N, C-alpha and C positions, 0 to 999 in steps of 0.2 A: 714717686713725682716732683718735679721743679717750676717750681712758677717763684721764686727765691725765697721759697720755705717747703719744707719737706711734708707728705701727707702720707699717715699707714693706709696701704693699700691691698686688699686681698684680690686673686685671679683666678679663676674658675675657668679651669678645661676641661670639658667634653667632647669628647666623637659623637655623633647623633646618627637617628638609625639610617635617618636618610642620605648619612654618608659623610654633612656638613660638619666645620669643626668651631664649634660655640664657646665663646671666650665671654666672661660674666668679671666685670671689673668691680667692684664693692670697695670706693673712696669712700672712707672715713663718712661724715655722716652728710655728705654730698649728693648718693646719693650710689643708683647700678649704671653701670653702661655697659650694654652687650653687642655682641658684634657675631653674627653667622658666617662665615665663609667656605671655598672647600676645602682652603688650607690650615695650619696655625698660623704660619708668614700673612698672608690675606687678609684673617683676620685682627690680625693681631696692629697692621697695618689701617684696618678699620679704626680701629679701638682708639690708634696715636691720635690721624685727624681728628675724630671729637675730643678728645684732651684736649690737641694743641689750638682748634677750636675758643675752647675758656683757657689759652695761655696759660696750659701745663704737657712737660714733656715726662712718660714717661719713661725712668731708670732701669733698660734692662737688657741683657744682652741684643737682643732684637732692635732693641732706637740707639748701639751703641753707633757712628757715622763710619767706620769703616765694619760694621758686616755685613752678609748679604745671605742671602739661602739658594744658591745655584737651581734650577731647572731638577738635577737628579734628584736635589735632597727633597725638594716638595714633592715628587711623585714614589718617596716612600713614606710610608704613615703618615703623624699629619704632618708631615713639613716643619718640623720643628729643629733641624737642624743648619746650627748658619757655620758659615765659611766667617772668620780674622781675617781679611788681608792687609796689604801692606804696597804703599805703594813701586811699581816696579819691578813687582815680585811675582809670578806666576802661579796658582791654589794659592788655597787660606794659609794661613802658619796655622792653621789647629782648628776646632771643630766648636761649638757651643751649644748652649742649650740656650733659645732665643729668649725662653720664658725665662732664665737666672738672670741673677744679678754677680757681681763685681765688683775688683776697686779701679777694673782698666776700662768699665761699661765709658763713651762719651758720647752723652745724648748731643739727640739730634732727629731735627723736626724728618718729616716724611722727606724735605723737596731736597734736606743739605745732605742725607744718607744718597738720594739720587745721584746729585750731580757729583758725591766721592768718588760715587761708585762710578760714572761716566769716566770723573778725572783720573780712576784706578784701572781703567779703560787705555785711555788717550796714554799713559805713562808706560803700557807696555808692548803697546806700536812702536813706542819712541825707544821703546828697548831694542826690541829689534829689528828696527831698520838700525840702530846702530852698531 
């Protein structure tokens, strides 16, 4: 997570009997945040919104500016496989586990990530009409 300072977190992922994905994020001494949604991507988004309300950003591939989860990936497993995108290029460069992290993660808010995705879609339309 980032607020200008890093905090130690532990993320627990469970698939519940009702089919929902449960995420529990232990934030050092700040407590536990939980989300229960149909997919891992949706649960991560719910957690991110709760964290953003406190001024925090989670650092993992699922929060990276240029990562999204395709509808097909959402229907496979728990919806935890993301695609790393590049402007003007159709399809993902590669796939990532949205709950993992790496040196190339570009942490973003949910809205900034949505805006980037919309810009990526426009870049595809611009390239196809050129």
